[in-house]
N, C-alpha and C positions, 0 to 999 in steps of 0.2 A: 656351596653357599654363594649366593650372588652378592656382590659388593655394591653398595650405593654410595656415591660421592656427590655432595652438594657443592654448589658455587653460586656466586652472584649476590651475596649479602653485602651489607655496608651501611653507611650513614646517609640518611635522606631527610629532607625537610618535610614537615607536615604538608600534605597535599601532593607530594611527589610520588614517583613510581619506581619500582624495581622489578626485575625479572630474575627469579631463582631457577637454577637448573639442577637436575638430578640425573647423573649418568650411571646407568647400571652396567655391571661387568658382563652380564648376559642378556638374553632377550627379556624385554619387559613383559612379553606375553607369558613368561613363566609365572607371573604373579596373578593371583586371583584379583587383587587390587593393589594399586600403588599410588602414593600421594604424599601429602604434606601434613605435618603436625607442628605445633609450636609450644614452647614453654617459656613463659615470662618469669622473672625473678620472684620467688616466693609463691608461685602458682603451679598447679598441676598441668601436665602436658595435655593439650587439647587438639582435637581435629581441626584442620583448616580445610582441606579438600582432597578428595580421592577420585580416581577413575578406575573402573573395573576393566577386565580383559575385553569385555564386550563393548566398552566405550561409555558406559553410564557414569555420570559424574555426581558427586555428593559434596555439598558445601555446608560449612557451619553457617548458621543464620547471619552472624555478624560480618561475614565475608561476602555474602551473596551480593552481586552487583558491583563489587569492587575488585575481587580476585577472580582469576580465570586459570583453570588447570588445563593444560594441553599436553600432547605427547608426540614425539617424532619416532615412529616405530623403527625407521631405518637407522637412526642414531641411538636407539635404546635409551632415550632421554625423555624425562618428564619435566615440564616447565610450570612455574607458577608466576603468572603476571599479576603484580599487585599495584593497583592504582588508588588514588585518593588516600594515601597512607596517613594514619593517625598515630599520635604518640603511644596509644594503647596497643598498637600493633608491634611495638618493640618486644622482641623475644628472640630466642634461638629457634630457628626453623629446621625441622628434621624431615628428611625423606624417609619413607617407610614403605615396605612392600610385604605382602602376605603370600608366601608360597603355599601350594597345596600340601596338606598333611604336615605342616611345619609351623614354627612360631614366626612372629613378625620380625623382619630384618629392619635394621636402622642404619642410617648414615651417621656421620660424626656431627652433623649440624652446622649451620651457618648463621652468624649473628646479623640481625636486622635491627637497626636503631633509627627511630624516627624522632628527630629533635631539631629545633631551630637553633 
């Protein structure tokens, strides 16, 4: 089982930026896809952005143009650059990866709070 560890969350003002990191204990190429989901209080967990092994990216419509997912293969790390943050982006952000013939793996989550 590959372990995923998120970092980079915190408190930011509306319009600000944050970069989240997800470090995998093994090769990120082990995953069919790896990326970010989020869960706000009282809401269901939702997709933010993912990247496939082949490098294709997928974003939720509300994040397109504001969030960018990238990966550093040598560091086995996936990043989420978040710009123009809004209060409604406040949530726990989870890193998640899908291994072949297995269930999705999840990190412990990192809190992002957008507030003035």
